[in-house]
Each structure stands twice: as structure tokens, then as C-alpha cells.
C-alpha positions as CSV (number, residue, x, y, z in Angstrom):
1,M,0.0,-0.2,0.1
2,S,2.9,2.4,0.3
3,G,4.3,2.3,-2.8
4,T,0.8,3.4,-4.6
5,T,0.4,6.2,-1.7
6,K,4.0,7.5,-2.6
7,P,3.3,8.2,-6.9
8,K,-0.4,9.9,-5.4
9,L,1.6,11.9,-2.4
10,A,4.8,13.3,-5.1
11,L,1.9,13.9,-7.6
12,A,0.2,16.0,-5.5
13,V,2.9,17.8,-4.6
14,Y,3.8,18.5,-8.1
15,L,0.7,19.6,-9.5
16,T,0.9,21.5,-6.6
17,V,4.2,23.3,-7.0
18,L,3.2,23.1,-11.3
19,L,-0.7,25.1,-10.3
20,A,1.5,27.4,-7.6
21,F,4.0,28.7,-10.6
22,G,1.2,29.8,-13.1
23,G,-0.9,31.4,-10.5
24,Y,2.6,33.4,-9.5
25,F,3.1,33.9,-13.5
26,A,-0.7,34.6,-14.1
27,L,-0.8,38.0,-11.7
28,A,2.3,38.8,-12.5
29,S,1.6,38.8,-16.2
30,V,-1.3,41.1,-15.1
31,Q,-1.0,42.9,-12.1
32,G,3.4,43.0,-12.0
33,E,6.1,45.6,-13.5
34,F,5.4,45.1,-16.6
35,G,2.0,43.7,-16.6
36,L,-1.2,45.0,-17.9
37,F,-2.1,47.7,-15.5
38,R,1.1,49.1,-15.8
39,R,0.9,49.1,-19.6
40,V,-3.0,50.4,-19.3
41,Q,-1.2,53.1,-16.7
42,L,1.5,54.0,-19.1
43,E,-0.8,54.6,-22.4
44,A,-3.1,56.8,-20.4
45,E,-0.4,58.3,-18.8
46,I,1.4,58.8,-22.7
47,T,-1.8,60.2,-24.0
48,D,-2.0,63.3,-20.5
49,L,1.6,64.3,-21.5
50,T,0.8,64.1,-26.0
51,A,-2.0,66.1,-25.4
52,A,0.0,68.3,-22.6
53,R,3.1,68.6,-25.0
54,D,0.7,69.4,-28.3
55,A,-1.0,72.3,-26.2
56,L,2.4,73.9,-25.4
57,Q,3.8,73.1,-28.8
58,A,0.4,75.4,-30.2
59,Q,1.7,77.6,-27.0
60,V,5.4,78.2,-28.7
61,D,3.8,78.3,-32.3
62,E,1.7,81.5,-31.2
63,M,4.9,82.9,-29.4
64,A,7.2,82.5,-33.0
65,N,4.6,84.3,-34.7
66,K,3.9,87.0,-32.9
67,T,8.3,87.0,-32.4
68,Q,8.3,86.9,-36.0
69,R,5.3,90.0,-36.2
70,L,7.6,92.1,-34.1
71,S,10.6,91.7,-36.1
72,D,12.4,93.8,-37.9
73,E,12.3,92.7,-41.4
74,F,8.0,92.2,-40.6
75,L,6.2,95.1,-37.6
76,D,2.7,94.5,-37.6
77,L,1.2,97.9,-35.7
78,D,-1.6,96.3,-34.8
79,L,-0.3,93.9,-32.8
80,L,2.6,96.3,-31.4
81,D,-0.6,99.5,-30.9
82,E,-1.5,96.1,-28.5
83,R,1.1,95.3,-26.4
84,A,1.8,99.0,-26.0
85,R,-1.5,98.7,-24.2
86,D,-1.1,95.6,-22.7
87,V,2.4,96.2,-20.9
88,L,2.7,100.2,-20.7
89,G,-1.5,100.3,-20.0
90,L,-1.6,102.8,-22.2
91,V,-4.7,104.8,-24.0
92,R,-5.5,106.5,-26.7
93,S,-6.9,110.0,-26.2
94,D,-10.5,109.6,-27.7
95,E,-10.7,106.6,-26.1
96,I,-13.1,105.5,-22.7
97,V,-11.8,103.8,-20.0
98,I,-14.4,101.9,-18.1
99,Y,-13.8,100.4,-14.8
């Protein structure tokens, strides 16, 4: 009888160890450092950072346009007037200021 019990016990231990390793690797593939949850989190972060980068690029493009319009080669008098009013607080004599 002890001869048939030993192989069954060894098989049970072998299957338990195999199941434990399989469970560990399944859990690691979902929740580990390189798992599916981390991948979804990184993709969401990439989307957010891409949107932030695009917004910053739009601001840079706008500033480059204004800089070009105020350069010596191309002077936009309307933009110059707008900036002088904003920065220096200037108004024309024929304008009424309402606070």
C-alpha cells in the first residue's frame, strides 16, 4: 500500500507546485511591473503627456508668430499697439476707459 500512496503524494505535490508557479506567473503578467495594468496606465499617461505637449507646441507656435510679427523685417503695427496698451497701460486720447 505504501507503494501506491507515494506516487499519488508525489503527483499531488508536483501538481501543487506547478499550479503555484502558474498562478504566480499569471498574477505577475496582469499586475506586475510589466503587466497589463501597468501597460494601460502607461498608455493613459502617454495620451495625457501628448496632449500637454501639443498644447505647449501651440503656445510656442503662437509666440513665434508674434515674435516674427514684431521683428524688424515685418512690423505689425496693430500688434505693436496692442502690446503697448497691454504692457504699458496706454490709452488714446479719444478713448473712454471703463473699470
